[in-house]
C-alpha positions in Angstrom: -20.5 7.3 8.4 -20.9 11.0 8.5 -18.3 13.8 8.1 -17.8 14.2 11.9 -17.0 10.5 12.3 -14.5 10.7 9.5 -12.9 13.7 11.1 -12.2 11.7 14.2 -10.4 9.0 12.2 -8.3 11.6 10.3 -6.1 12.2 13.3 -4.9 8.5 13.3 -2.2 7.1 11.1 -4.2 3.8 11.1 -7.0 2.4 13.2 -8.5 -0.9 14.2 -12.0 -2.3 14.2 -12.4 -1.6 17.9 -11.5 2.1 17.5 -13.9 2.3 14.5 -16.7 0.8 16.5 -16.1 3.3 19.3 -16.2 6.2 16.8 -19.5 5.1 15.4 -20.9 3.8 18.6 -21.7 0.3 17.1 -20.7 -3.2 18.0 -17.3 -4.5 16.8 -19.1 -7.1 14.6 -21.0 -4.4 12.8 -17.8 -2.3 12.6 -16.0 -5.2 11.0 -18.7 -5.5 8.3 -18.7 -1.8 7.6 -14.9 -1.8 7.3 -15.1 -4.6 4.8 -17.7 -2.6 2.8 -15.6 0.6 3.0 -12.6 -1.3 1.6 -14.6 -2.5 -1.3 -15.9 1.1 -1.9 -12.4 2.4 -1.8 -12.9 4.5 1.3 -10.5 2.4 3.5 -7.2 0.7 2.7 -6.8 -2.6 4.6 -3.3 -2.9 6.1 -3.8 -6.3 7.7 -6.5 -8.2 9.5 -8.7 -5.7 11.4 -6.4 -2.7 10.7 -7.2 0.1 8.2 -6.2 3.5 6.9 -8.5 6.1 5.4 -8.0 6.0 1.7 -7.8 9.8 1.3 -4.9 9.8 3.9 -3.1 6.9 2.1 -2.8 9.0 -1.0 -1.1 11.9 0.8 1.2 9.9 3.2 4.8 11.0 3.3 7.7 8.5 3.4 7.9 8.7 7.2 4.2 7.6 7.5 5.0 4.5 5.4 8.1 3.8 7.5 5.9 3.9 10.7 3.4 1.6 9.1 6.2 -0.8 8.1 7.3 -0.9 11.8 3.7 -1.5 12.8 2.8 -4.3 10.4 5.3 -6.7 11.8 6.3 -6.3 15.5 9.1 -6.4 16.3 10.9 -5.1 13.1 13.2 -2.4 12.0 13.8 -0.7 8.6 16.9 -2.0 6.9 18.5 -3.0 3.5 18.2 -0.6 0.6 15.4 1.3 2.3 17.7 2.4 5.1 20.7 2.8 2.9 18.7 5.2 0.7 17.5 7.1 3.8 21.1 7.5 4.9 22.1 8.6 1.3 24.7 5.9 1.0 23.3 4.8 -2.3 22.3 6.4 -5.6 19.3 4.1 -5.7 16.1 5.8 -4.6 13.2 3.5 -3.7 9.7 4.6 -4.2 6.7 2.7 -2.8 9.0 -0.1 -1.5 10.0 -0.6 2.1 12.2 -3.3 3.5 12.6 -4.5 7.1 14.2 -7.1 9.3 11.7 -9.1 11.4 12.0 -11.7 14.1 8.7 -13.4 13.3 8.6 -14.4 9.7 9.5 -13.4 6.2 6.4 -11.8 4.6 5.3 -9.4 1.9 2.4 -7.0 2.1 1.1 -5.0 -0.9 -1.2 -2.2 0.0 -2.5 0.0 -2.8 0.7 -0.4 -4.8 3.1 0.0 -1.9 5.3 -3.0 -1.1 6.3 -3.7 2.5 8.8 -6.6 2.6 10.0 -8.4 5.7 13.0 -10.8 6.0 13.2 -13.0 9.1 16.5 -13.0 10.9 17.7 -15.1 13.7 17.6 -13.4 17.1 21.4 -13.1 17.3 21.4 -11.0 14.1 18.6 -8.7 15.3 20.5 -5.7 16.8 22.2 -2.4 16.0 19.1 -0.3 15.2 17.9 3.0 16.6 14.6 4.8 17.1 14.5 8.0 15.1 11.4 10.1 15.1 9.3 7.2 16.2 10.8 4.8 13.5 13.0 1.8 14.3 15.8 1.8 11.7 19.1 0.0 11.3 22.3 2.0 11.5 23.8 2.5 8.0 26.5 -0.1 8.8 24.0 -2.6 10.0 21.7 -2.0 7.0 24.8 -2.8 4.8 25.6 -5.9 6.7 22.0 -7.1 6.7 22.0 -6.6 2.9 25.3 -8.5 2.4 24.1 -11.3 4.7 21.0 -12.0 2.6 23.0 -11.5 -0.6 25.5 -14.1 0.6 22.6 -16.5 1.0 21.3 -15.8 -2.5 18.1 -14.3 -1.0 18.6 -10.6 -1.9 19.9 -8.5 -4.8 21.8 -5.3 -4.1 23.4 -3.0 -6.6 26.8 -2.7 -4.9 28.0 -0.3 -7.5 25.4 2.2 -6.3 26.9 2.3 -2.8 29.3 4.9 -1.5 31.3 2.6 0.9 33.4 5.6 2.0 30.4 6.8 4.0 30.6 3.7 6.3 32.5 3.4 9.5 34.6 0.3 8.6 35.5 -0.4 12.3 31.8 -0.5 13.1 31.2 -2.9 10.2 33.9 -5.2 11.5 32.3 -5.2 15.0 28.8 -6.0 13.6 29.9 -8.7 11.2 31.8 -10.8 13.8 28.9 -13.0 14.5 27.8 -13.5 10.9 28.8 -16.5 8.7 32.1 -16.6 7.0 30.8 -16.0 3.5 29.0 -12.8 4.7 32.3 -11.6 6.3 34.2 -12.4 3.1 31.7 -10.6 0.9 31.6 -7.5 3.1 35.4 -7.5 3.4 35.8 -7.4 -0.4 33.2 -4.7 -0.9 34.5 -2.4 1.9 38.2 -3.5 1.6 38.4 -4.4 5.2 
C-alpha cells in the first residue's frame, strides 16, 4: 500500500474489505488477506469481521468518532446508560474509553485497542425515546436513566446513583417512559427520583 492509497482511506471513519479492494484495485480475497496482515503489523485496527480503521486515525479519534463507531458496530443501537448520562452532564462520573449502548440484536462486548464498546439487548417494547444528534443515535437523558435503572433492577448493571444530579431530569418524562417497565424498575426509579 503506498501513501496515495492510504490518503484515500484517511477520509473514512472506517472501511470494509470491499472498499479496500477498490482503493488498491485488487480482488476482495486479496484485500482480506492484506487487511489481516496490516492488523498484525499494527497498521489497521479490526472493528469486526471485514471492517477496519486506520491505526493512526484510531489514536486521534475524538469521543464523537467512538460514539459513531458504537452505533455502527451493532445496528440498530443507541448510546445510553452512563455514557449518555455523562454526555448530558447529569453525573459526576466521566467515562473514558468505555461506551455503552442498547441493542435489539444481542448483548455483546467489543474491545478494540483498549476501547470497550458494550451492548445490552433490550426487548423491542423498551427500545424507544432516543434521538439522532450530529449523526449519533443517543437516548434522551431520562431514557438513559430509566435504561440504567432497568438493568440495575435486574442485577445486570451497576450505577453509582450518588453521582447523579436527579434534579436535571424531567420527572414527568421519566414517569411517562417508565410506565411499560416492570414494577421493580418503577419502584427503584421512584425512590431515586422521589416520584
